[in-house]
C-alpha positions in Angstrom: 5.9 -73.1 -11.9 4.9 -73.0 -15.2 6.5 -72.3 -18.1 4.6 -68.8 -18.5 5.0 -68.4 -14.6 9.0 -68.0 -15.2 8.4 -65.9 -18.1 6.7 -63.3 -16.3 9.1 -63.7 -13.4 12.0 -63.3 -15.4 10.5 -60.6 -17.9 9.5 -58.9 -14.5 12.1 -58.8 -12.4 14.3 -57.3 -15.2 12.1 -54.7 -15.8 12.0 -53.5 -11.9 15.8 -53.3 -12.7 16.0 -50.9 -16.2 13.2 -48.9 -14.5 14.6 -48.6 -11.1 18.2 -47.8 -12.7 15.6 -45.2 -15.8 14.4 -43.9 -12.1 18.5 -42.9 -11.0 19.0 -41.7 -14.1 15.8 -39.3 -13.4 17.0 -38.3 -10.4 21.0 -37.5 -11.9 18.8 -35.2 -14.2 17.3 -33.4 -12.2 20.2 -33.2 -9.5 22.4 -31.6 -12.5 19.8 -29.5 -12.8 19.4 -28.2 -9.1 23.6 -27.6 -9.0 23.4 -25.6 -12.1 19.8 -23.5 -11.1 21.7 -23.5 -7.6 25.2 -21.4 -9.2 23.9 -19.9 -11.3 21.9 -18.3 -9.0 22.7 -14.2 -9.0 22.4 -14.7 -13.2 18.7 -15.0 -12.3 17.5 -11.7 -13.4 19.0 -12.4 -17.7 16.9 -13.3 -19.6 16.2 -17.1 -19.4 17.4 -17.7 -22.8 21.2 -17.3 -20.8 22.4 -21.1 -22.3 23.0 -22.3 -18.8 19.7 -20.9 -17.3 18.5 -23.1 -20.6 19.6 -25.9 -19.4 19.0 -25.9 -16.0 15.1 -25.8 -16.8 15.6 -29.3 -19.1 17.4 -30.7 -17.0 15.3 -29.9 -14.0 11.8 -30.8 -16.0 13.5 -33.6 -17.7 14.7 -35.3 -15.1 11.4 -34.8 -13.3 9.8 -36.4 -16.0 12.0 -39.7 -15.5 11.9 -39.5 -12.3 8.1 -40.2 -12.0 7.7 -42.7 -14.9 10.6 -45.0 -14.1 8.7 -45.3 -10.1 5.7 -46.1 -12.7 7.9 -48.6 -14.1 9.1 -50.2 -11.3 5.7 -49.6 -9.5 3.6 -52.3 -12.8 7.0 -53.8 -12.7 5.5 -55.4 -8.9 2.1 -55.4 -9.0 1.8 -57.4 -12.7 -0.5 -54.4 -13.2 -1.3 -54.3 -17.3 -3.7 -50.9 -16.4 0.4 -49.5 -15.4 2.4 -51.2 -17.7 0.5 -50.0 -20.4 0.2 -46.2 -19.3 4.6 -46.6 -18.1 4.5 -47.7 -22.4 2.3 -44.7 -23.2 4.2 -42.0 -20.8 7.3 -43.1 -21.9 7.4 -44.0 -26.0 5.6 -40.5 -26.3 8.7 -38.6 -23.3 11.1 -40.7 -25.8 9.7 -38.8 -28.9 9.0 -35.8 -27.1 13.8 -36.1 -26.9 14.2 -36.8 -30.3 11.9 -34.1 -31.7 13.6 -31.8 -29.9 17.2 -33.0 -30.4 16.5 -32.8 -33.9 14.5 -29.3 -33.3 17.5 -27.5 -31.4 19.8 -29.2 -33.9 17.9 -27.3 -37.3 17.1 -23.9 -35.8 20.5 -23.5 -33.2 21.1 -20.1 -35.7 17.3 -19.3 -35.5 17.7 -19.7 -31.4 21.0 -18.2 -30.6 20.4 -15.4 -32.8 16.7 -14.9 -31.0 18.8 -15.2 -27.4 20.9 -13.3 -28.1 18.5 -9.8 -29.0 16.7 -10.9 -25.9 19.9 -10.3 -24.0 20.5 -7.0 -26.0 17.2 -6.0 -24.9 17.3 -6.6 -21.6 20.8 -4.8 -21.3 18.3 -1.5 -21.8 17.8 -1.0 -18.1 21.3 -2.5 -16.7 21.3 1.6 -15.3 18.0 1.5 -13.5 16.9 -2.3 -12.4 20.3 -3.4 -9.1 18.8 -7.0 -10.2 20.3 -7.2 -13.6 22.5 -5.4 -13.4 24.3 -6.8 -11.1 24.2 -10.3 -13.1 25.5 -9.0 -15.4 28.4 -8.4 -13.4 29.0 -11.1 -12.2 28.4 -13.0 -16.6 31.4 -10.3 -16.5 33.5 -11.1 -14.4 32.4 -14.2 -13.3 34.0 -14.6 -9.7 34.6 -18.0 -7.7 32.3 -20.4 -6.8 31.6 -20.6 -10.4 34.2 -23.8 -11.3 34.4 -26.5 -13.5 36.7 -30.1 -14.1 38.8 -29.2 -17.0 41.1 -32.8 -18.3 44.0 -33.6 -14.8 40.2 -33.6 -12.5 41.2 -30.7 -11.1 38.5 -27.6 -10.5 38.9 -25.2 -12.5 38.2 -21.8 -11.9 36.2 -20.2 -14.8 37.0 -16.2 -15.8 34.9 -15.7 -18.9 36.1 -11.9 -18.7 33.7 -11.0 -21.2 32.2 -8.1 -22.9 28.6 -7.7 -23.3 26.4 -10.1 -25.8 28.1 -9.9 -28.9 30.7 -7.1 -28.2 31.2 -5.1 -25.7 30.0 -2.1 -28.3 26.9 -3.3 -27.1 27.2 -1.2 -23.8 27.6 2.1 -25.5 23.9 2.4 -26.5 22.8 1.8 -23.2 25.9 3.8 -20.9 26.2 7.2 -23.6 29.1 5.3 -25.2 30.9 4.1 -22.1 31.6 1.0 -20.4 30.5 -1.0 -17.1 33.8 -0.8 -14.4 32.8 -5.1 -14.7 34.1 -5.4 -18.5 37.9 -4.3 -17.0 39.3 -6.2 -13.6 38.2 -5.9 -10.8 39.3 -2.6 -8.6 39.3 -0.3 -11.9 36.2 1.9 -11.5 35.9 3.5 -14.7 36.3 1.6 -17.2 37.9 2.6 -21.3 39.0 -0.6 -23.1 37.5 -3.5 -21.0 37.6 -7.3 -22.1 37.3 -8.1 -26.1 34.9 -11.1 -25.6 31.1 -11.2 -26.3 30.1 -12.8 -23.1 27.2 -14.7 -24.9 30.0 -16.3 -26.8 31.9 -17.0 -23.7 28.7 -18.5 -21.5 28.1 -20.7 -25.1 31.4 -23.0 -25.0 31.4 -22.8 -21.0 28.3 -26.0 -22.6 30.0 -27.0 -25.9 33.1 -28.3 -23.0 31.1 -29.4 -20.7 28.2 -31.1 -22.6 29.6 -34.5 -23.6 29.6 -36.2 -20.3 26.2 -35.1 -20.3 25.7 -36.4 -23.5 27.7 -40.0 -23.4 25.2 -39.7 -19.6 22.3 -39.6 -22.1 22.6 -42.3 -24.9 23.1 -44.8 -22.0 19.7 -43.7 -20.5 17.9 -43.2 -24.3 19.6 -47.1 -24.3 17.7 -47.9 -21.0 14.3 -46.1 -22.2 14.4 -47.7 -25.2 14.6 -51.4 -24.0 12.0 -50.0 -20.5 10.1 -49.8 -24.1 10.4 -53.4 -24.8 10.7 -55.1 -21.2 7.4 -53.5 -20.0 5.5 -54.9 -23.8 6.5 -58.5 -23.6 5.7 -58.2 -19.6 2.8 -56.8 -21.0 1.7 -59.7 -23.4 3.1 -62.4 -20.8 0.6 -61.3 -18.6 -2.1 -61.3 -20.7 -1.1 -65.0 -21.8 -1.1 -66.2 -18.1 -4.2 -64.4 -17.8 -6.1 -66.9 -20.4 -3.5 -70.1 -18.6 -5.4 -68.8 -16.1 -9.0 -69.3 -16.6 
């Protein structure tokens, strides 16, 4: 076996391994997105800008694209097809640039996005009395009953209890319900809620996401490293195939 062919085989299997890891990472992202979608299905009547629902949709899209791209990379490596490798490189490069751009946009415009999301939620509250689906979603958010749980420091499952009222504060309900509060703003079983929980639901949901985001960030950084390495190996393999073809001819 020539030196050129040995180099090609080495790069080929390295690229296959990295793309397999990349594909598995996409499966992980997609799985987390599905989990979020199912566990928060009862919030589906709320606007899509509700933080957890937006996160679920983003993970589903990112996971799906990552899985398809990883499969394309594995296929290109095994078949040693320059066309597939070039396509993989272009798609992955666009994906990386999109991820970086979205991260910067979300960071720069986070205050404006938060404000827009809160305004949309407040606008949606107006149909609370007449829309059963929206009413159920809001009541579930404000009570946050099981099975919505998460891992805390000790590694055990801890029940999430939002105990919140309104988007920014409980007074958001006054214009909607003529100066009264929904029963879900108080303890379970209370027919007429007067005082209500003092903390806003948007801040509670946002904080829950922030508390659970470190592990997602670590996972995202690992995927990012694998993406960069996959770009490098795909280009190396493309060049090795070109050199091997020239050597043969």
